[in-house]
C-alpha positions as CSV (number, residue, x, y, z in Angstrom):
1,X,76.9,-63.8,-194.5
2,X,78.5,-65.7,-197.2
3,X,81.6,-67.5,-196.4
4,X,82.5,-68.5,-199.9
5,X,86.0,-67.0,-201.3
6,X,85.7,-64.0,-204.3
7,X,82.2,-63.3,-202.6
8,X,81.5,-59.7,-201.4
9,X,80.0,-60.0,-198.4
10,X,76.3,-59.0,-198.0
11,X,75.0,-56.0,-196.0
12,X,72.4,-56.8,-193.4
13,X,70.6,-54.2,-194.7
14,X,70.0,-56.5,-198.0
15,X,68.4,-59.8,-196.8
16,X,65.1,-59.6,-198.0
17,X,62.2,-60.5,-195.7
18,X,61.3,-63.5,-197.6
19,X,64.8,-64.4,-196.4
20,X,64.8,-63.2,-192.8
21,X,64.8,-66.2,-190.1
22,X,65.1,-64.9,-186.7
23,X,65.8,-67.4,-184.0
24,X,64.7,-67.0,-180.5
25,X,67.3,-66.8,-177.7
26,X,64.7,-67.2,-174.6
27,X,65.3,-70.3,-172.8
28,X,61.7,-71.3,-172.1
29,X,60.6,-74.8,-171.1
30,X,60.0,-77.5,-173.8
31,X,57.6,-80.5,-174.0
32,X,57.2,-82.9,-176.6
33,X,54.0,-84.1,-176.7
34,X,53.9,-87.5,-178.5
35,X,50.6,-88.7,-178.2
36,X,47.0,-87.1,-177.1
37,X,46.3,-87.3,-173.3
38,X,42.7,-88.8,-174.5
39,X,41.4,-90.9,-177.7
40,X,41.1,-88.0,-179.8
41,X,38.5,-86.9,-182.6
42,X,39.8,-84.7,-185.2
43,X,36.5,-83.2,-186.3
44,X,37.9,-81.3,-189.2
45,X,40.0,-82.9,-191.9
46,X,39.9,-84.0,-195.8
47,X,40.7,-87.7,-196.6
48,X,38.9,-87.4,-200.1
49,X,40.0,-86.1,-203.5
50,X,38.0,-83.0,-203.9
51,X,41.2,-80.7,-202.5
52,X,43.9,-82.8,-203.8
53,X,46.0,-81.1,-206.2
54,X,46.1,-84.4,-208.7
55,X,42.7,-85.5,-208.4
56,X,43.8,-88.7,-206.2
57,X,43.2,-89.2,-203.1
58,X,44.7,-87.1,-200.3
59,X,45.9,-90.0,-198.5
60,X,46.8,-92.8,-200.7
61,X,47.5,-95.5,-198.3
62,X,44.2,-95.6,-195.6
63,X,45.9,-98.2,-194.0
64,X,48.8,-96.9,-193.2
65,X,47.4,-93.5,-192.0
66,X,45.1,-95.3,-189.6
67,X,48.6,-96.9,-188.3
68,X,49.9,-93.1,-187.6
69,X,46.4,-92.0,-186.3
70,X,46.6,-94.8,-183.8
71,X,50.3,-93.6,-182.8
72,X,49.4,-90.4,-182.2
73,X,46.0,-91.4,-179.8
74,X,43.6,-90.0,-182.6
75,X,40.8,-92.9,-182.6
76,X,38.3,-91.1,-185.1
77,X,38.3,-88.5,-188.0
78,X,35.4,-87.0,-189.8
79,X,36.0,-86.7,-193.5
80,X,34.9,-83.4,-195.1
81,X,35.1,-84.8,-198.5
82,X,32.2,-86.8,-199.2
83,X,30.6,-84.0,-201.8
84,X,27.4,-85.9,-203.2
85,X,26.3,-89.2,-205.6
86,X,29.2,-91.0,-206.8
87,X,32.0,-89.4,-205.0
88,X,29.9,-89.9,-202.1
89,X,29.9,-93.3,-202.1
90,X,33.6,-94.0,-203.0
91,X,34.3,-92.0,-200.0
92,X,32.4,-93.9,-197.5
93,X,33.6,-97.2,-199.3
94,X,37.3,-96.2,-198.8
95,X,36.4,-95.0,-194.8
96,X,33.6,-95.5,-193.3
97,X,32.4,-98.4,-194.6
98,X,36.1,-100.4,-194.6
99,X,36.8,-98.7,-190.9
100,X,33.3,-98.5,-188.8
101,X,33.6,-95.9,-185.9
102,X,37.2,-94.6,-187.2
103,X,35.6,-92.2,-189.6
104,X,32.5,-89.8,-190.3
105,X,32.1,-88.6,-194.1
106,X,29.9,-85.2,-194.3
107,X,28.7,-84.6,-198.1
108,X,28.0,-81.6,-199.6
109,X,25.3,-80.2,-202.1
110,X,25.8,-78.9,-205.6
111,X,26.1,-75.3,-205.5
112,X,25.8,-75.1,-209.4
113,X,21.9,-76.2,-208.8
114,X,21.6,-72.4,-208.2
115,X,22.3,-71.4,-211.8
116,X,18.9,-72.9,-212.3
117,X,15.7,-71.3,-210.7
118,X,13.8,-73.2,-208.4
119,X,16.9,-75.0,-206.9
120,X,16.0,-75.3,-203.3
121,X,14.0,-78.7,-203.6
122,X,16.7,-80.4,-205.5
123,X,19.4,-79.2,-202.8
124,X,17.2,-80.3,-200.1
125,X,16.9,-83.8,-202.0
126,X,20.4,-83.9,-202.6
127,X,20.9,-83.9,-198.7
128,X,18.2,-86.3,-198.2
129,X,19.8,-88.6,-200.7
130,X,23.2,-88.4,-198.9
131,X,21.6,-88.5,-195.5
132,X,20.2,-92.0,-196.7
133,X,23.2,-93.1,-198.1
134,X,25.1,-92.6,-195.0
135,X,26.3,-89.0,-195.1
136,X,26.9,-88.2,-191.0
137,X,26.9,-84.8,-191.6
138,X,27.0,-81.4,-194.1
139,X,30.0,-79.8,-194.9
140,X,29.0,-76.3,-196.3
141,X,32.4,-74.2,-197.6
142,X,33.4,-70.4,-198.4
143,X,32.4,-70.4,-201.9
144,X,28.5,-69.9,-200.6
145,X,29.1,-66.5,-200.0
146,X,32.1,-65.2,-202.1
147,X,31.4,-67.3,-205.3
148,X,28.5,-69.3,-206.0
149,X,25.4,-67.2,-207.9
150,X,22.0,-67.8,-208.9
151,X,20.3,-67.7,-211.6
152,X,20.4,-63.3,-211.9
153,X,24.2,-64.0,-211.2
154,X,23.8,-62.2,-207.5
155,X,25.8,-63.8,-205.4
156,X,24.1,-66.7,-202.6
157,X,24.7,-66.3,-199.1
158,X,24.0,-68.4,-196.5
159,X,21.2,-66.2,-194.9
160,X,19.8,-66.2,-198.5
161,X,15.7,-67.4,-197.4
162,X,15.9,-69.7,-200.6
163,X,18.0,-71.9,-198.1
164,X,16.1,-72.0,-195.4
165,X,14.9,-75.3,-195.7
166,X,18.1,-77.1,-196.4
167,X,19.4,-75.8,-193.0
168,X,16.1,-77.0,-191.5
169,X,16.3,-80.1,-193.3
170,X,19.9,-80.9,-191.7
171,X,18.2,-80.4,-188.4
172,X,15.6,-82.6,-189.0
173,X,17.8,-85.5,-190.0
174,X,19.6,-85.2,-187.5
175,X,23.0,-84.1,-189.5
176,X,25.1,-81.3,-188.2
177,X,26.4,-78.8,-190.4
178,X,30.3,-78.0,-190.1
179,X,30.5,-74.2,-191.9
180,X,33.4,-72.3,-193.3
181,X,32.2,-68.8,-193.6
182,X,34.8,-66.8,-194.3
183,X,38.7,-66.5,-194.6
184,X,40.6,-64.7,-192.0
185,X,39.9,-61.0,-191.4
186,X,43.1,-60.1,-193.0
187,X,41.9,-61.6,-196.1
188,X,39.6,-59.0,-196.3
189,X,42.1,-55.9,-196.1
190,X,44.0,-54.4,-199.1
191,X,47.4,-56.6,-199.4
192,X,49.9,-53.9,-198.5
193,X,52.7,-53.0,-196.2
194,X,50.3,-53.1,-193.0
195,X,48.8,-56.4,-193.6
196,X,50.1,-59.4,-191.3
197,X,49.2,-62.2,-193.6
198,X,50.8,-60.1,-196.4
199,X,53.4,-62.9,-197.4
200,X,50.7,-66.0,-197.2
201,X,48.5,-63.4,-199.5
202,X,51.4,-62.9,-201.8
203,X,52.0,-66.8,-202.4
204,X,48.3,-67.2,-202.9
205,X,46.8,-63.9,-204.1
206,X,43.5,-65.8,-204.9
207,X,42.9,-66.0,-201.1
208,X,42.5,-62.3,-201.1
209,X,38.7,-61.5,-200.9
210,X,39.3,-57.4,-200.5
211,X,37.3,-55.4,-203.1
212,X,33.6,-54.5,-204.2
213,X,33.0,-57.7,-205.8
214,X,33.0,-59.6,-202.7
215,X,30.8,-59.3,-199.3
216,X,32.7,-57.6,-196.3
217,X,33.7,-59.8,-193.6
218,X,31.1,-58.6,-191.4
219,X,28.3,-59.4,-193.5
220,X,29.5,-62.7,-193.8
221,X,29.4,-63.1,-190.3
222,X,26.0,-61.8,-190.0
223,X,25.1,-64.4,-192.3
224,X,26.6,-67.0,-189.9
225,X,24.7,-65.4,-187.1
226,X,21.6,-65.2,-188.8
227,X,21.2,-68.9,-190.2
228,X,22.6,-70.1,-186.7
229,X,19.5,-67.8,-184.9
230,X,17.1,-68.7,-187.2
231,X,17.5,-73.0,-186.8
232,X,17.8,-73.5,-182.9
233,X,16.9,-77.0,-184.0
234,X,20.2,-77.7,-186.3
235,X,23.3,-78.1,-184.9
236,X,26.2,-75.7,-186.7
237,X,29.3,-76.1,-186.2
238,X,31.6,-73.1,-187.0
239,X,35.1,-74.2,-188.5
240,X,38.1,-72.6,-187.7
241,X,36.8,-71.0,-183.9
242,X,33.8,-69.5,-186.2
243,X,35.8,-68.2,-188.6
244,X,36.5,-65.5,-186.4
245,X,39.7,-66.2,-184.4
246,X,40.5,-62.9,-183.9
247,X,37.8,-62.1,-182.1
248,X,36.9,-64.2,-179.2
249,X,34.5,-61.8,-177.8
250,X,32.1,-62.4,-181.0
251,X,32.7,-66.2,-181.1
252,X,31.9,-65.8,-177.2
253,X,29.1,-63.9,-177.7
254,X,27.4,-66.6,-180.3
255,X,28.4,-69.3,-178.0
256,X,26.6,-67.9,-174.8
257,X,23.4,-66.6,-177.1
258,X,22.8,-70.0,-179.3
259,X,23.4,-73.2,-177.9
260,X,23.0,-74.9,-181.2
261,X,26.6,-73.1,-182.1
262,X,29.9,-74.8,-181.6
263,X,33.5,-74.2,-183.1
264,X,36.0,-76.6,-184.1
265,X,39.8,-74.9,-183.2
266,X,41.5,-76.2,-187.2
267,X,43.9,-74.3,-188.6
268,X,43.7,-71.4,-185.9
269,X,46.1,-72.0,-183.5
270,X,48.5,-69.2,-184.8
271,X,45.5,-67.2,-183.5
272,X,44.5,-68.6,-180.6
273,X,48.1,-69.2,-179.3
274,X,49.0,-65.6,-179.4
275,X,45.7,-64.7,-177.1
276,X,46.4,-67.9,-174.8
277,X,44.8,-66.0,-171.8
278,X,41.4,-65.0,-173.5
279,X,41.7,-68.7,-175.5
280,X,41.6,-70.6,-172.1
281,X,38.7,-68.7,-170.7
282,X,36.6,-69.0,-173.7
283,X,37.6,-72.7,-173.5
284,X,36.6,-73.2,-170.2
285,X,33.5,-71.2,-170.3
286,X,32.3,-73.4,-172.8
287,X,34.5,-76.6,-172.8
288,X,31.3,-78.7,-174.2
289,X,31.3,-76.6,-177.2
290,X,34.9,-76.5,-178.8
291,X,36.1,-79.4,-180.4
292,X,39.1,-80.3,-181.3
293,X,39.9,-80.5,-185.2
294,X,43.5,-79.8,-187.1
295,X,42.6,-79.4,-191.0
296,X,45.8,-80.9,-191.5
297,X,46.0,-82.9,-194.7
298,X,47.2,-85.6,-195.3
299,X,47.1,-86.1,-191.9
300,X,50.9,-85.0,-190.7
301,X,52.5,-86.2,-187.2
302,X,54.9,-83.7,-186.5
303,X,52.1,-80.9,-187.5
304,X,49.1,-82.7,-184.9
305,X,51.8,-82.9,-182.2
306,X,51.8,-79.1,-181.9
307,X,48.0,-79.4,-181.6
308,X,48.8,-81.5,-178.7
309,X,51.5,-79.1,-177.4
310,X,49.1,-76.2,-177.3
311,X,46.4,-77.9,-175.5
312,X,48.8,-79.6,-173.2
313,X,50.7,-77.7,-171.8
314,X,51.8,-74.0,-170.2
315,X,54.8,-73.5,-173.1
316,X,55.9,-70.1,-173.7
317,X,56.7,-68.8,-176.9
318,X,56.9,-71.7,-179.4
319,X,56.6,-72.2,-183.2
320,X,52.5,-72.9,-184.0
321,X,54.2,-75.4,-187.0
322,X,57.1,-77.1,-188.0
323,X,58.0,-75.2,-191.2
324,X,61.0,-73.3,-190.4
325,X,58.7,-69.9,-191.0
326,X,55.1,-70.5,-190.3
327,X,52.9,-69.5,-193.6
328,X,50.4,-67.7,-191.2
329,X,52.2,-65.3,-189.8
330,X,55.5,-64.5,-188.2
331,X,55.0,-64.8,-184.2
332,X,55.0,-67.9,-182.1
333,X,52.0,-69.3,-179.9
334,X,52.0,-70.2,-175.9
335,X,50.3,-73.2,-174.6
336,X,46.8,-73.7,-172.7
337,X,47.1,-76.0,-170.2
338,X,43.6,-77.3,-170.1
339,X,42.9,-79.6,-167.3
340,X,42.0,-83.4,-167.9
341,X,38.1,-82.4,-167.8
342,X,38.2,-80.0,-170.2
343,X,41.1,-81.7,-172.2
344,X,38.3,-84.6,-172.3
345,X,35.6,-82.9,-173.6
346,X,37.8,-81.1,-176.5
347,X,39.7,-83.7,-177.5
348,X,36.5,-86.2,-177.9
349,X,33.4,-86.1,-176.0
350,X,32.0,-83.3,-177.9
351,X,32.5,-84.8,-181.5
352,X,31.0,-88.0,-180.1
353,X,28.1,-86.0,-178.5
354,X,27.5,-84.1,-181.7
355,X,28.4,-86.5,-184.7
356,X,27.0,-89.5,-185.3
357,X,28.5,-92.6,-186.7
358,X,32.1,-92.6,-184.4
359,X,32.8,-95.3,-182.1
360,X,32.9,-94.9,-178.5
361,X,36.6,-94.1,-177.1
362,X,39.1,-97.0,-177.0
């Protein structure tokens, strides 16, 4: 309510949802975790120019970033912004070659090639060239399946037979594929009063994939499972908890069925932390298949420390983001309190085993 003289006090009924800032009155234990308990590998981050708003480097000062990472006990970062050709070389020069062992850059392939017939060989050749240049893995983004079209203007999905040689080649080169196949389930539902991510979608309307022009969420998950199943010699890392953090039963089933499938937890602690018992069970059961990752770019210490608190403590009902209102939904999360042997796997050992080019833990 306004306290200014001359102003009519507002009725609580006039408060808009976007103005609502409820403050919990629970008295719960709070633990601030300054540094990861074990030297960590952030297996999902963006340090290049691909996703920057102005086309410049996401991190303007690499040396200063390393100082921040050292303070957090983050020993290495997987940079997913290598792209191909000259852009890959620029990323390798700025990170991998300048700081050996601290960074591993993944490449992309240029999906614009799909607009011309016979694109398979060109994509495979691009991947081989990127591997020779020093790329450590292949990043596949959600545009494959949602936006990329072939020369017939048909959507190109990950399980298209024409892409099978690409996935097979990655396996032969020893390059893991970090694949982001679909966004949160709510993004595939109507943007209406029942959508739990309504505020986020109103802020970002192009994040909605509801409508006949897009595949269903289920179809995209089917495509992901198909390529994982069909290419057992290729290592797949499902970004964002396999892109289906809302269904840990599905994720657990994938991990049970396919030894070549792994997941990172990047940008999904808001989902995982509101189902802490199921999440803890999943991580304990598959402690060698879950990777720490943040997707926090540029790396921000306060956001990253929430990940440490989530993994290491048993704190209850705390914000999943230092922002006043978390942008992924109006809820809080609970910590997992993982044991040290599991933490060591998640923070570091799994990524070091799967991804070449990272130094041993310091």
